[in-house]
N, C-alpha and C positions, 0 to 999 in steps of 0.2 A: 492710681498715683502716677505722677509724671515720671518718665524715665528718660534719661539722656545719657547716651554713651555707656550704657551698661550698669550704671549705678542709680538707683532710685533716689530722688531728692530727699525723701524722708530718711533713707538709710544714711545718706551723707550727713544730714542734720543730726541724726542720732549719734553718729560717730563723733562729730564735733562736740555735741552737748555732753557726751559721757566724759570726754577728755577735759573739757572746760570746767566741769564741776570740781575737779581737784585743784584748780588754780585759784589762789587767794588774791583778792584786791585788784581785779581788772577794772579799769575805768570803762564807762560806756564807749568811749572813743577807741580804747584798746580792743574791746570786744568786737566792735564794728570792723576794725581793721583786720583782725584775725579771721573773722567770718568771711570777709571779702577775699582775702588771700586764699583761705582754705577752699572756697567755692571755685576760684579761678584755677587752682592747682588741680582740683578734681575734674574740671572741664577740660583742661589741657591734657591730662593723662587719659581721658576718655574711657574706653572699654577696659583699659588696663587697671583702672581704679576700682577694685572690688572692695567690699566692706573692710576686710582686714588691712588692705593697703590704705584705705581712707583713714582708718584708725591710726595707722603709723604716720600718715601725713599730718594728721591733727596733732599728734604727739610732737612731731618735728617743728611744726609751726609754733606751738607753745614753748618748746625748749629754746628755739632761736629768739623768740620774743623775750623770754626770761633772761637770755644772755645779752640783753640790751640792744638787739638788732631791731630797729623800729621802722626802717625805711621799707615801704610797701614793695617797691621795685626790687630791692635787694633781697628781701625775704622770698618773693616769688621766684626770682632768678635762682636762689639757692635750692629751692625745692624742685624746680623744673629743669635745671641745667641750661636755661636760656640766659642770654647775656642781659645784663642790667643796662637799661637805656641811659 
């Protein structure tokens, strides 16, 4: 399996998949957006992103999205502490 910055890709995908199962009525566009943001957050956090932290990140991404925050840059900034462009 490919590993990047301490978290295997399959672990990251499993964390996201387990969280996404409990969310009703996501459009394909919403799902693609959330997956992209989650992947970028995991990459930015690097070795600090262990499976429990990845699970928490997935939960936060979903919660923010359910709170009607839909802007990709804003979501990513909220999760990483980076400034929104």
